[in-house]
ZAGUVEX-555161 format. One record per residue (C-alpha): x, y, z; residue in three letters; residue number from 1. Coordinates in steps of 0.5 Angstrom, whole numbers. Layout:
N
      c1      c2      c3   rest    nr
       X       Y       Z    ALA   NUM
...
***
This chain:
616
      c1      c2      c3   rest    nr
       0       0       0    MET     1
       3       7      -2    THR     2
       0      14      -1    GLY     3
       2      21      -3    HIS     4
       2      28       0    TRP     5
       2      35      -3    LEU     6
       8      40       0    LEU     7
       9      47      -1    SER     8
      14      51       3    SER     9
      20      56       1    PRO    10
      24      52       6    ASP    11
      24      45       3    PHE    12
      23      47      -4    ALA    13
      24      54      -6    PRO    14
      24      52     -14    GLU    15
      17      48     -13    LEU    16
      14      53      -8    TRP    17
       7      55     -10    VAL    18
       2      60      -7    ASP    19
       0      57       0    SER    20
      -8      57      -2    PHE    21
      -8      54      -9    SER    22
     -11      47      -9    GLY    23
      -8      41      -9    PRO    24
      -6      38     -16    ARG    25
      -6      31     -19    ARG    26
       1      29     -22    GLY    27
       8      29     -21    SER    28
      10      36     -22    VAL    29
       6      42     -25    GLU    30
       7      49     -26    ALA    31
       2      55     -24    ASP    32
       2      62     -28    GLN    33
       8      64     -25    SER    34
      12      58     -27    GLY    35
      12      55     -20    ARG    36
      10      48     -18    GLY    37
       7      44     -13    GLU    38
      11      37     -12    GLN    39
       7      30     -11    LEU    40
      11      26      -6    MET    41
      11      18      -5    ASP    42
      11      17       3    GLN    43
      13      10       2    SER    44
      20      12       0    THR    45
      21      16       7    ASP    46
      25      12      13    THR    47
      25      19      17    THR    48
      25      17      25    THR    49
      23      22      30    PHE    50
      31      22      32    ALA    51
      32      25      25    ASP    52
      27      31      26    LEU    53
      31      35      31    ALA    54
      27      34      37    LEU    55
      30      34      44    ARG    56
      32      28      47    PRO    57
      27      28      52    GLU    58
      22      28      47    LEU    59
      25      22      43    VAL    60
      25      18      49    ASP    61
      18      20      51    ALA    62
      16      18      44    LEU    63
      20      11      44    SER    64
      17       9      51    SER    65
      10      10      48    LEU    66
      11       6      43    GLY    67
      12      11      37    TYR    68
      17       8      32    GLU    69
      17      13      26    GLU    70
      13      19      25    PRO    71
       7      19      20    THR    72
       7      23      14    PRO    73
       3      30      17    ILE    74
       9      29      23    GLN    75
      14      28      19    ARG    76
      13      34      14    GLU    77
      10      39      20    SER    78
      15      38      25    ILE    79
      21      41      22    PRO    80
      18      48      19    PRO    81
      15      49      26    LEU    82
      21      48      30    ILE    83
      24      53      25    ALA    84
      19      58      27    GLY    85
      14      58      21    ASN    86
       6      58      21    ASP    87
       3      52      18    LEU    88
      -3      50      15    LEU    89
      -4      43      15    GLY    90
     -10      38      12    GLN    91
     -10      31      14    ALA    92
     -16      26      16    ALA    93
     -17      24      23    THR    94
     -13      19      26    GLY    95
      -7      21      22    THR    96
      -3      24      28    GLY    97
      -4      31      28    LYS    98
      -4      32      35    THR    99
       3      30      36    ALA   100
       5      34      29    ALA   101
       3      41      33    PHE   102
       5      39      40    ALA   103
      12      36      39    LEU   104
      14      43      36    PRO   105
      11      47      42    MET   106
      14      43      47    LEU   107
      21      43      43    GLU   108
      20      51      44    HIS   109
      19      50      52    LEU   110
      24      53      56    ASP   111
      24      48      62    ALA   112
      29      53      66    ASP   113
      26      60      65    ASN   114
      19      59      66    ARG   115
      14      64      68    SER   116
       7      63      71    LYS   117
       4      65      64    ASN   118
       2      60      59    PRO   119
       6      60      52    THR   120
       2      55      48    GLY   121
      -5      56      47    LEU   122
      -9      50      43    ILE   123
     -16      51      41    LEU   124
     -21      45      40    VAL   125
     -28      44      38    PRO   126
     -30      40      44    THR   127
     -29      38      51    ARG   128
     -27      31      49    GLU   129
     -22      33      45    LEU   130
     -19      38      50    ALA   131
     -18      32      55    MET   132
     -15      28      49    GLN   133
     -10      33      47    VAL   134
      -9      35      54    SER   135
      -7      28      56    GLU   136
      -3      27      50    ALA   137
       1      34      51    VAL   138
       2      32      58    HIS   139
       5      25      56    LYS   140
      10      28      51    TYR   141
      12      33      56    GLY   142
      13      29      62    ARG   143
      20      29      62    ALA   144
      20      37      61    LEU   145
      15      38      67    GLY   146
      11      41      62    ALA   147
       4      44      66    ARG   148
      -2      43      61    VAL   149
      -9      45      63    LEU   150
     -15      43      59    PRO   151
     -21      48      60    ILE   152
     -28      47      58    TYR   153
     -35      48      60    GLY   154
     -38      43      64    GLY   155
     -32      43      69    GLN   156
     -32      48      75    PRO   157
     -29      54      74    ILE   158
     -26      55      81    GLY   159
     -21      49      79    ARG   160
     -19      52      73    GLN   161
     -17      58      76    LEU   162
     -13      55      82    GLN   163
      -9      51      76    ALA   164
      -8      58      72    LEU   165
      -6      62      78    SER   166
       0      56      80    ARG   167
       2      57      73    GLY   168
       1      53      66    VAL   169
       5      52      60    ASP   170
       0      50      55    VAL   171
      -7      51      55    VAL   172
     -12      47      51    VAL   173
     -19      50      51    ALA   174
     -26      50      47    THR   175
     -27      57      44    PRO   176
     -33      59      49    GLY   177
     -29      57      55    ARG   178
     -23      61      53    ALA   179
     -27      67      52    VAL   180
     -30      67      59    ASP   181
     -23      67      62    HIS   182
     -20      72      57    ILE   183
     -26      77      60    LYS   184
     -24      75      67    ARG   185
     -16      76      65    GLY   186
     -15      69      68    THR   187
     -11      67      62    ILE   188
      -6      72      60    PRO   189
      -4      72      53    LEU   190
       2      77      53    LYS   191
       7      71      53    ASP   192
       3      66      48    ILE   193
       9      64      43    ALA   194
       5      59      39    MET   195
      -3      58      38    VAL   196
      -6      52      35    VAL   197
     -13      52      31    LEU   198
     -14      44      31    ASP   199
     -20      41      28    GLU   200
     -22      48      25    ALA   201
     -27      46      20    ASP   202
     -31      43      26    GLU   203
     -30      49      30    MET   204
     -33      53      24    LEU   205
     -39      48      23    ASP   206
     -40      49      31    MET   207
     -41      57      30    GLY   208
     -34      59      34    PHE   209
     -32      63      29    LEU   210
     -33      70      33    PRO   211
     -30      67      39    ASP   212
     -24      65      35    ILE   213
     -23      72      31    GLU   214
     -24      75      38    ARG   215
     -19      70      41    ILE   216
     -13      71      36    VAL   217
     -14      78      35    SER   218
     -12      79      42    GLN   219
      -6      75      41    LEU   220
       1      78      41    PRO   221
       3      79      33    THR   222
      10      76      33    ASN   223
       6      69      35    ARG   224
       7      63      31    HIS   225
       0      60      28    THR   226
      -2      53      26    MET   227
      -8      51      23    LEU   228
     -11      44      22    PHE   229
     -17      41      19    SER   230
     -19      35      16    ALA   231
     -22      39      10    THR   232
     -21      45       6    MET   233
     -27      49       5    PRO   234
     -26      56       2    LYS   235
     -28      59       9    ARG   236
     -22      55      12    ILE   237
     -17      58       7    GLU   238
     -20      65       9    SER   239
     -19      64      16    LEU   240
     -12      62      15    ALA   241
     -11      68      10    ARG   242
     -13      73      16    ARG   243
      -9      70      21    HIS   244
      -3      66      18    LEU   245
       3      69      15    SER   246
       7      66       9    ASN   247
       5      59      12    PRO   248
       8      52      10    THR   249
       2      49       7    THR   250
       2      41       7    ILE   251
      -4      37       5    ARG   252
      -4      29       6    ILE   253
      -8      26       1    GLU   254
     -12      19       2    ALA   255
      -7      13       1    PRO   256
      -7      10      -6    VAL   257
      -9       3      -6    VAL   258
      -4      -2     -10    ALA   259
      -8      -6     -15    LYS   260
     -10     -12     -11    GLY   261
     -10      -9      -4    ASP   262
     -16      -8       0    ALA   263
     -17      -1       3    PRO   264
     -16       1      10    LYS   265
     -23       3      11    VAL   266
     -28      -1       8    ARG   267
     -34       3       6    GLN   268
     -41       0       5    LEU   269
     -48       2       4    ALA   270
     -55      -1       5    PHE   271
     -61       1       2    MET   272
     -67       0       7    VAL   273
     -74       3       8    PRO   274
     -75       7      14    ARG   275
     -79       3      18    SER   276
     -74      -3      17    HIS   277
     -68       1      19    LYS   278
     -68      -1      26    PRO   279
     -68      -9      24    ALA   280
     -64      -8      19    ALA   281
     -58      -5      23    LEU   282
     -59     -10      28    GLY   283
     -58     -15      23    ARG   284
     -52     -12      20    ILE   285
     -49     -11      26    LEU   286
     -50     -19      28    ASP   287
     -47     -21      21    VAL   288
     -41     -16      22    GLU   289
     -40     -17      29    ALA   290
     -36     -11      31    PRO   291
     -31     -11      37    ALA   292
     -33      -3      38    ALA   293
     -38       1      34    ALA   294
     -41       8      34    ILE   295
     -47       9      31    VAL   296
     -49      16      29    PHE   297
     -56      19      29    CYS   298
     -59      26      27    ARG   299
     -63      27      33    THR   300
     -63      26      41    ARG   301
     -70      22      40    LEU   302
     -67      18      35    GLU   303
     -61      16      39    VAL   304
     -65      14      46    ASP   305
     -70      10      41    GLN   306
     -65       6      38    LEU   307
     -61       5      44    THR   308
     -67       2      47    GLU   309
     -68      -2      41    THR   310
     -61      -5      40    LEU   311
     -61      -7      48    ASN   312
     -67     -11      47    GLY   313
     -63     -14      41    ARG   314
     -58     -16      46    GLY   315
     -53     -11      45    TYR   316
     -49      -7      50    ARG   317
     -51       0      48    ALA   318
     -50       7      51    GLU   319
     -53      13      49    ALA   320
     -49      20      48    LEU   321
     -52      26      46    HIS   322
     -53      34      48    GLY   323
     -58      33      53    GLY   324
     -54      29      58    MET   325
     -50      33      63    ASN   326
     -42      32      63    GLN   327
     -42      27      69    GLU   328
     -47      23      65    GLY   329
     -43      23      59    ARG   330
     -36      22      63    ASP   331
     -40      15      65    ARG   332
     -42      13      58    VAL   333
     -35      14      55    MET   334
     -32      10      62    ALA   335
     -36       4      60    ARG   336
     -35       5      52    VAL   337
     -27       5      53    ARG   338
     -27       0      59    SER   339
     -30      -5      54    GLY   340
     -37      -6      58    ASN   341
     -41      -3      52    ALA   342
     -41      -5      45    ASP   343
     -44       0      42    LEU   344
     -44       8      42    LEU   345
     -51      11      39    ILE   346
     -49      19      39    ALA   347
     -51      25      35    THR   348
     -46      28      31    ASP   349
     -45      34      36    VAL   350
     -44      30      42    ALA   351
     -39      25      39    ALA   352
     -34      30      36    ARG   353
     -27      30      38    GLY   354
     -28      22      41    LEU   355
     -22      18      40    ASP   356
     -24      10      42    ILE   357
     -18       5      42    ASP   358
     -20      -1      38    LEU   359
     -26       2      34    LEU   360
     -28      -3      28    THR   361
     -34       0      25    HIS   362
     -37       7      24    VAL   363
     -45       7      22    VAL   364
     -49      12      19    ASN   365
     -56      11      21    TYR   366
     -58      17      16    ASP   367
     -54      19      10    VAL   368
     -50      25      12    PRO   369
     -52      31       8    SER   370
     -45      34       8    ALA   371
     -39      30       5    PRO   372
     -35      33      10    GLU   373
     -39      30      16    SER   374
     -38      23      12    TYR   375
     -31      24      12    VAL   376
     -30      26      19    HIS   377
     -35      20      21    ARG   378
     -31      15      18    ILE   379
     -24      18      20    GLY   380
     -25      15      27    ARG   381
     -24       8      24    VAL   382
     -18       5      20    GLY   383
     -13       9      25    ARG   384
      -6       8      26    ALA   385
      -6       3      21    GLY   386
     -12      -1      23    ARG   387
     -17      -4      18    GLU   388
     -24      -1      19    GLY   389
     -31      -1      17    VAL   390
     -36       5      15    ALA   391
     -43       3      14    ILE   392
     -49       7      12    THR   393
     -56       6      12    LEU   394
     -60      10       6    ALA   395
     -67      10       4    GLU   396
     -68      10      -3    PRO   397
     -69      17      -4    ARG   398
     -62      19      -1    GLU   399
     -58      15      -6    HIS   400
     -57      22      -9    ARG   401
     -53      24      -3    LEU   402
     -49      18      -3    LEU   403
     -47      19     -10    GLU   404
     -45      26      -8    ASN   405
     -41      24      -3    ILE   406
     -37      19      -7    GLN   407
     -36      25     -12    ARG   408
     -33      29      -7    VAL   409
     -29      24      -4    THR   410
     -27      20      -9    GLY   411
     -28      14      -5    ASP   412
     -32       8      -8    LYS   413
     -38       6      -3    ILE   414
     -41      -1      -5    ALA   415
     -48      -2      -5    ILE   416
     -50      -9      -2    GLU   417
     -56     -12       0    LYS   418
     -59     -13       7    VAL   419
     -57     -20      10    PRO   420
     -63     -25       9    THR   421
     -65     -29      15    ILE   422
     -61     -35      12    SER   423
     -55     -30      12    ASP   424
     -56     -29      19    LEU   425
     -56     -36      21    ARG   426
     -50     -38      17    ASN   427
     -46     -32      21    ARG   428
     -49     -35      27    ARG   429
     -47     -42      26    MET   430
     -40     -39      24    GLU   431
     -39     -36      31    LEU   432
     -42     -42      34    THR   433
     -36     -46      31    LEU   434
     -31     -41      33    GLY   435
     -33     -41      40    THR   436
     -33     -48      40    LEU   437
     -26     -48      37    ARG   438
     -23     -43      42    GLU   439
     -26     -47      48    THR   440
     -23     -54      45    LEU   441
     -16     -51      44    LEU   442
     -15     -46      50    ASP   443
     -20     -49      56    ASP   444
     -19     -54      61    ASP   445
     -24     -59      60    LEU   446
     -22     -65      64    ASP   447
     -27     -63      70    ARG   448
     -33     -64      65    TYR   449
     -31     -71      63    ARG   450
     -35     -75      68    THR   451
     -41     -72      65    ILE   452
     -40     -74      58    VAL   453
     -38     -81      60    GLU   454
     -44     -82      64    SER   455
     -48     -79      58    LEU   456
     -45     -84      53    THR   457
     -47     -90      57    ASP   458
     -54     -88      55    GLU   459
     -54     -84      49    PHE   460
     -49     -84      43    ASP   461
     -43     -79      43    LEU   462
     -45     -76      37    PHE   463
     -52     -74      40    ASP   464
     -48     -72      46    VAL   465
     -44     -67      42    ALA   466
     -50     -64      38    LEU   467
     -54     -63      44    ALA   468
     -48     -59      47    ALA   469
     -47     -55      40    VAL   470
     -54     -53      41    LYS   471
     -54     -50      48    LEU   472
     -48     -46      46    THR   473
     -51     -44      40    HIS   474
     -57     -41      43    GLU   475
     -53     -38      49    ALA   476
     -49     -34      45    THR   477
     -53     -32      39    THR   478
     -60     -31      42    GLY   479
     -67     -31      39    ALA   480
     -68     -32      31    GLU   481
     -70     -27      26    ASP   482
     -77     -29      23    GLU   483
     -78     -23      18    VAL   484
     -75     -22      12    GLU   485
     -73     -14      10    ILE   486
     -75     -13       4    PRO   487
     -70     -11      -2    GLU   488
     -70      -4      -5    VAL   489
     -70      -2     -12    GLU   490
     -66       5     -13    ILE   491
     -70       9     -18    ARG   492
     -66      13     -23    ARG   493
     -68      20     -25    PRO   494
     -71      18     -32    LYS   495
     -76      13     -28    ASP   496
     -79      18     -24    ARG   497
     -84      22     -28    LYS   498
     -84      28     -24    GLY   499
     -84      24     -17    ASP   500
     -82      29     -12    LYS   501
     -80      24      -7    GLY   502
     -73      24      -8    ASP   503
     -72      30      -3    ARG   504
     -68      28       3    SER   505
     -70      30      10    ASP   506
     -64      35      11    ARG   507
     -66      36      18    SER   508
     -58      36      20    ASP   509
     -56      42      23    ARG   510
     -52      47      18    GLY   511
     -56      43      12    GLY   512
     -60      47       7    ARG   513
     -67      44       8    ASN   514
     -72      43       2    GLU   515
     -75      50       3    ARG   516
     -68      53       1    GLY   517
     -69      61       2    ASP   518
     -76      61       0    ARG   519
     -82      63       4    ASP   520
     -88      59       5    LYS   521
     -89      57      -3    LYS   522
     -86      51      -5    GLY   523
     -83      50     -12    LYS   524
     -89      50     -16    LYS   525
     -93      55     -11    GLY   526
     -95      50      -7    LYS   527
     -97      52       0    ASP   528
     -93      49       5    ARG   529
     -96      51      11    SER   530
     -97      46      16    ILE   531
    -105      48      18    GLY   532
    -109      51      22    VAL   533
    -107      48      29    ASP   534
    -100      52      28    SER   535
     -97      58      31    THR   536
     -90      62      29    ARG   537
     -84      63      33    LEU   538
     -80      69      33    TYR   539
     -72      68      33    PHE   540
     -68      74      35    PRO   541
     -63      72      29    ILE   542
     -63      73      22    GLY   543
     -59      74      15    ARG   544
     -54      79      19    SER   545
     -52      73      23    SER   546
     -52      69      16    GLN   547
     -57      64      19    VAL   548
     -60      59      14    ARG   549
     -67      55      14    PRO   550
     -63      49      15    GLY   551
     -60      52      21    ASP   552
     -67      53      24    LEU   553
     -69      46      22    VAL   554
     -63      43      25    GLY   555
     -63      46      32    ALA   556
     -71      45      33    ILE   557
     -71      37      30    THR   558
     -64      37      34    GLY   559
     -67      39      41    GLU   560
     -74      36      40    THR   561
     -77      30      37    GLY   562
     -80      34      31    LEU   563
     -79      31      24    ALA   564
     -77      36      19    GLY   565
     -83      35      15    LYS   566
     -87      38      21    GLN   567
     -84      45      21    ILE   568
     -88      49      16    GLY   569
     -86      56      13    SER   570
     -79      60      15    ILE   571
     -78      67      14    GLU   572
     -72      70      15    ILE   573
     -71      78      16    ALA   574
     -65      82      17    GLU   575
     -65      81      25    LYS   576
     -70      76      26    PHE   577
     -73      70      24    SER   578
     -81      67      24    LEU   579
     -82      59      24    VAL   580
     -88      56      23    GLU   581
     -89      50      28    VAL   582
     -95      46      31    PRO   583
     -98      49      36    GLU   584
     -98      43      41    LYS   585
     -90      43      40    SER   586
     -89      51      41    ALA   587
     -88      51      49    ASP   588
     -83      45      48    ASP   589
     -79      48      43    ILE   590
     -78      55      47    ILE   591
     -76      50      53    ARG   592
     -71      46      49    ALA   593
     -68      52      45    MET   594
     -66      55      52    LYS   595
     -61      49      52    LYS   596
     -57      50      45    THR   597
     -54      55      41    THR   598
     -55      57      33    ILE   599
     -49      60      30    LYS   600
     -45      60      36    GLY   601
     -51      64      39    ARG   602
     -56      63      45    LYS   603
     -62      64      41    VAL   604
     -69      64      46    VAL   605
     -75      64      41    PRO   606
     -82      67      43    ARG   607
     -89      66      40    ARG   608
     -90      71      35    GLU   609
     -94      78      37    ARG   610
     -96      80      30    PHE   611
     -99      77      24    GLN   612
     -94      79      19    ARG   613
     -88      82      17    PHE   614
     -85      86      11    GLU   615
     -78      84       8    ARG   616
***
C-alpha cells in the first residue's frame, strides 16, 4: 500500500513553492501561471525517524516509551518547519497523528529552565472530549520536561481551572467558548503566547465558533506562530488562514493510494433500506459484522434514545450519547465504552465530535450525512494507526443521490450491498458458534466435564451428546432467531421518476439546507407548504445579518426536540430575526428546548410571534 502527500514550502523546495492556498493538483509536478509548481511525493519511500526531526532527546525518549517508532506523514512534514518557526496550514484526515504534529514542536520550544506562570502555548479545539484527549497527549509527550498542561472546557467547575491557572501553566487546551470566558476575566494572560493551534478548524466553524476564534486570535501577540489543522479545506478555512497565518507552509496529506489487489483500510458499504425497517436492518447487519466496538451516528436525540433501547433489546450493550446529557453522564458512558463494558455507542454528531476510542472497528451512519465533510469526519474514526475498519451507511431509496454526491466529492467507492437475509444471518451465527467451540477446545481445561460426557455416553450416542452441547452453545451465544425478511429496495433513477418529488431527502441536519431553501412558504411550484390551522409561528431573534439559513433553524429544532423536519412549516428570515411555523402543541416544548442550545454559536431563545406578518 502506498500513499501521497502534497507539500508546498519555501523552506523545503524553493523552486517548487506555490501559493499556499492553491488547491492540490494530481500528477508529479505541475506549474501555475507564475511557473512555480507543487510537488507530489511518495510517502512509502521515506524512512525518517523521530530522532531525525531535530527533536530534543526528552521528547524522542517519551515517544519511544509510548511505542511510537516512526512519524506519520503529517508529523514528518509538519515538525521541521514548525520547529524552524514557520506558520503552518495542514490538511489531513482524523487519525493521522495531527496532535503530535503540533504538540511536539510546541514542547520543543518550551524553555524548561526559564518559565513564567503565563502560558506560552494555546490550543483551541471544538469539544470538551477533544480538549481532554489533546491535553492528555501533550502531558505524556512533555512529562520529562515537566510541562504543565491544562484542559479548559465547559461543564467543569471554573474554580478548579482558576486555581490551576494561578499556579502557572505552560500549555492551555481550550474550547473557544470557555477560552473567551477566561479572557474576559483576565485569568488567561495572552501576552506570552508564542504558539497557537486551531485544531479541527472545520469542526469549530461548523459549530459556530468563528466569532469566538476571531476574538481570541485578535488579542494574541503579533509575533506568535500559528498552526491551523483541518480534515477538510473549504474556502472558509482558507479565508480564516489568510487572515491569521503569515506566509504559511501548506501540507495536504492525501488519502492512501491502494495498490492493485489491495483492500482499502476502511471498507465502505451502504445498504438501501425502507425507513420502517431500519432498526431491524441495523441489528441484522451488526449481527453479521460482529464489531468489536462501533459508533452509530443518528440525527436527533430522540432517535438516539429509541435506537439504543432497540439494540439493547436485541442483546447488544448499547450506550446513548447526546447533548441532553450532563457532563457526569457523558463521562460515565465514555468510561463504559472505553473499558469494553459497552459494544455500541449511539450518538449525535455534536455529542461525538472529538471522541477517540481505541480499537473502534465500525462506524455506522444510521442516516446519510447531508454534507460530504460530515461523512469524512465520521469514517475517519476507524482505520486509525494502520488498523482496518468498516464504514456502514443505511440509506433510504430517496437518499441515493446523497450517496452519489459523497462518492463524487471524496473520490471513494461506496459499495451498495443487500441487507443480509435470515439465511445469511443463520449461517453467520453458525460460524460464530463454530469459532466459539474451537476456542474452547484449544484453550480451556475440559477435564472437569469428562465425567458428565462419560455418564451420558452410557445412555446416548457420543455424536448426539455433541449435538446437544452445540445446540446449547449456539442458543446461549446468538439469542432469538429473526423471523421477518427485510424487503429489497430498488433504486429509481431520474429517468424513471416521471415528476415524482419524493427524492428530496430529509435535510434536518444542523447546517444542512432544508427543502425550502431560502424561499418563503410557497414551494417549488407555488404549493402552499403551511402545516395547517393548528399551528403557530415562533419568533427567533436571529436573521440574515448572522448568516442564518432555514437549515440552521430546522436542524436546531429537530436536534433538540422529537419533531421531524416535515412537521416544520414555512420559514421567513429577515435581517435581524426569523419566523418559523411549528405545530401549536409543540411550541412550548420547542421554546424550552431551545434554551439549552445555540444557533451559529449564539444563544437564541424564541418566543411566540406577537404580530401576524412582517414585510421583508
